[in-house]
Backbone as a ProteinNet text record, in pm:
[ID]
protein_1_A
[PRIMARY]
MKRAILTTTLAAAAAIAVAPAAEAGTVHEICAQDLYVRTQPAGVIVGTLYRGDHFELSRYSPSGDWAEGYAMGHVNQRGWIQAGWFC
[TERTIARY]
2590.2	2589	2563.8	2634.6	2614.8	2472.6	2414.5	2277.5	2178.8	2195.1	2106.9	2118.4	2239.7	2259.3	2195.9	2212.9	2153.8	2002	1943.7	1798.2	1747	1814.7	1774.9	1788	1893.8	1915.1	1808.5	1775.2	1670.9	1535.1	1502.7	1375.2	1367.4	1476.5	1478.7	1462.9	1527.9	1516.3	1374	1307.9	1169.6	1077	1098.7	1015.1	1030.8	1152.2	1175.9	1110.4	1115.3	1057.5	906.9	840.9	695.2	648.3	730	689.4	667.2	547.3	518.9	601.2	639.8	723.6	641.4	518	435.8	362.1	338.1	270	122.1	40.8	-103.5	-129.6	-235.8	-275.1	-203.7	-128.2	-56.4	-112.1	-95.1	-141.1	-20.7	-40	69.2	30.4	129	109.7	123.2	39.3	43.1	146.3	234.8	338.5	305.8	204.9	165.4	98.8	106.9	38	-111.9	-168.4	-306.3	-316.1	-408.2	-418.1	-564.8	-615.5	-756.2	-781.1	-894.4	-943.5	-1054.9	-1051.3	-1144.8	-1221.4	-1330.8	-1414	-1346.1	-1257.9	-1181.4	-1058.8	-960.3	-845.8	-890.5	-847.6	-883.6	-1033.9	-1105.2	-1250.3	-1293.9	-1417.9	-1479.4	-1414	-1384.9	-1323.4	-1429.5	-1397.7	-1490.8	-1436.5	-1311.7	-1254	-1107.4	-1046.7	-906.2	-833.8	-718.2	-628.1	-523.5	-478.4	-377.7	-252.8	-141.6	-15.3	-39.2	5.4	-10.9	-131.9	-230	-343.7	-293.5	-377.4	-336.8	-427.5	-369.4	-437	-402	-505.4	-483.9	-487.2	-374.4	-358.2	-418.3	-499.3	-554.7	-484.4	-468.7	-405.8	-366.4	-286	-246.7	-317.7	-336	-386.5	-279.6	-317.5	-218.4	-98.8	-119.9	-10.1	79.6	28.7	102.8	90.6	11.2	-4.6	-107.5	-195.4	-304.4	-307.2	-349.8	-362	-505.3	-560.7	-695.3	-684.5	-774.9	-775.8	-872.6	-854.4	-941	-869.9	-929.7	-875	-925	-833.7	-870	-866.7	-866.8	-861.5	-994.2	-995.8	-1117.2	-1212.2	-1167.2	-1247.2	-1323.9	-1255.3	-1314.5	-1403.5	-1348.2	-1416.9	-1315.1	-1358	-1271.6	-1261.2	-1147.3	-1128.5	-991.4	-960.8	-835.3	-757.3	-625.8	-537.6	-423.5	-357.6	-238.4	-131.3	-65.1	38.9	164.4	247.4	375.1	378.7	272.8	267.8	274	324.6	341.3	477.8	484.7	612.9	699.1
2303.2	2162.5	2075.3	2105.5	2027	2039.7	2157.7	2178.7	2093.3	2084.2	2002.7	1855.7	1808.2	1668	1640.3	1730.9	1714.5	1712.3	1802.7	1807.9	1678.9	1630.6	1505.6	1388	1383.9	1276.1	1277.8	1395.3	1406.1	1364.5	1404.3	1366.2	1215	1152.9	1007.5	936.9	985.9	927	938	1051.8	1070.2	974.1	953.6	861.6	719.1	680.5	546.4	529	630.7	622	606.4	667.7	662.6	534.3	476.5	359.1	239.6	180.4	64.9	-55.7	-138.3	-253.7	-374.2	-385.3	-501.6	-481.5	-591	-585.1	-619.6	-558	-584.6	-729.8	-786.1	-922.6	-1028.2	-986.3	-1080.5	-1075.9	-1185.7	-1194.1	-1170	-1083	-1044.6	-1065.3	-1101.1	-1114.2	-976.7	-951.1	-824.9	-836	-737.4	-736.4	-641.5	-558.6	-467.7	-548.2	-498.9	-563.6	-568	-455	-447.7	-334.2	-348.6	-255.4	-241.6	-119.7	-97.3	-114.3	-174.6	-183.4	-81	-1.2	111.4	103.6	177.7	181.2	255.1	346.7	425.4	479.1	536.3	591.5	689.5	666.2	747.4	748.5	646.1	639.9	567.7	524.2	455.5	318.9	284.1	155.4	45.2	-63.4	-175.4	-303.6	-300.9	-419	-397	-500.2	-493.4	-619.1	-600.3	-711.4	-718.5	-838.5	-858.3	-921.8	-909.7	-967.3	-1112.1	-1144	-1279.1	-1295.6	-1203.7	-1207.7	-1174.7	-1196.4	-1175.8	-1075.4	-1012.6	-908.7	-928.3	-944.8	-957.8	-818.9	-772.4	-636.7	-621.1	-515.8	-482.7	-362.6	-256.9	-134.9	-44.3	55.8	159.1	289.2	374.7	509.7	585.4	694.2	770.6	816.7	844.9	888.7	772.6	649.6	533	508.9	591.3	580.2	475.8	436.2	344.3	231.2	112.9	-3.4	-55.2	-88	-143.8	-292	-370.4	-512.1	-587.4	-718.8	-806	-841.5	-802	-828.2	-963.4	-1053.8	-1187.1	-1185.4	-1300.9	-1306.3	-1272.4	-1177.7	-1142.3	-1055.1	-1000.6	-903.2	-968.8	-1036.3	-1105.6	-1015.5	-901.9	-813.4	-718.9	-652.3	-555.6	-429.3	-364.3	-239.1	-178.9	-74.1	-0.5	-9.6	-24.2	-22.7	75.6	119.7	200.3	112.6	164.5	88.2	78.6	-16.2	-27.8	-127.5	-204.6	-297.1	-443.1	-468.4	-606.8	-659.6	-789.2	-851.8	-867.9
-1386.7	-1421.8	-1297.4	-1187.7	-1065.4	-1014.4	-1027.4	-980.2	-1059.5	-1190.5	-1274.6	-1238	-1213.3	-1174.8	-1039.7	-944.2	-811.8	-820.1	-898.9	-914.9	-977.1	-1079.9	-1144.9	-1048.9	-972.6	-876.1	-767.1	-716.5	-613.9	-667.8	-791.1	-852.4	-870.2	-912.5	-930	-795.8	-692	-558.9	-506.3	-529.3	-484.9	-557.8	-686.2	-763.4	-713.1	-677	-625.5	-489.2	-404.9	-270.5	-275.3	-374.9	-385.1	-452	-538.6	-614.8	-521.4	-523	-438.8	-481.2	-386.6	-416	-461.7	-418.9	-450.1	-582.4	-653.2	-781.6	-767	-851.4	-851.5	-890.9	-835.1	-865.2	-782.6	-683	-598.8	-456	-384.2	-245.9	-154.5	-55.8	33.1	178.9	258.9	402.8	468.3	568.3	642.1	754.5	763.2	867.6	982.5	967.9	1075.8	1187.5	1309.7	1421.2	1393.8	1352.3	1305.7	1203.9	1110.5	999.1	959.9	961.4	927.1	777.9	746.1	608.8	597.3	492.4	477.4	346.3	338.3	217.7	102.8	134.6	37.6	111.1	40.8	113.2	222.2	343.8	461.6	487.6	438.8	454.4	581	580.6	694.5	714.3	837.7	871	864	789.2	775.9	838.4	882.9	944.4	977.9	1033.4	1073.3	1027.7	965.6	934.3	1044.4	1073.9	1177.2	1116.7	1187.8	1140.6	1096.8	976.7	923.7	834.2	841.4	748.7	608.9	508.8	369.9	298.5	196.8	119.6	-27.3	-111.3	-255.2	-317.2	-361.1	-412.7	-551.4	-570.2	-701.3	-762.1	-682.6	-733.9	-618.4	-652.6	-557.6	-591.6	-492.5	-517.3	-596.6	-665.5	-742.2	-658.2	-531.7	-444.7	-401.6	-411.9	-365.3	-216.2	-147.3	-2.1	39.1	-51.8	-20.8	-123	-78.2	-164.2	-158.4	-274.8	-282.6	-315.4	-257.6	-288.1	-200	-196.7	-117.4	12.8	124.2	256.9	306	329.8	378.4	531	592.9	738.5	801.7	894.6	968	887.3	774.9	700.1	586	496.3	381.8	296.1	257.3	162.9	99.8	-7.3	-74.5	9.7	-1.3	70.2	43.8	117.5	105	236.2	225	341.5	314.6	420.8	402.3	338.7	236.7	167.4	254.7	225.2	293.7	407.1	425.8	538.9	495.1	374.7	327.3	369.7	403.4	440.2	316.4
[MASK]
+++++++++++++++++++++++++++++++++++++++++++++++++++++++++++++++++++++++++++++++++++++++

C-alpha cells in the first residue's frame, strides 16, 4: 500500500514539475540575461531576447522544455525559446 501511494505521489510531482506555468496567448517578460530565439526547438538561432524583452506565448513543445511564440524586442519574429525564463 505504501509503495502504491509513493509511486502515485512521485508521478503527480513529476507532472507538476513539467507543467508550464504560463498560459498560451499571453505576453510575458523575459527574466534571463539573454535568451536565444530559434527556428524550432534546439534549432538554428535567429535572434536574441534580453532581460526585459517580451514574448507572446503560443504553445509549448510536448516535453514542456520549449515555448513557441512571437519574440518582441530585438527579434520581432516568431520562434522558439527555452521554457522557464518568464518573470
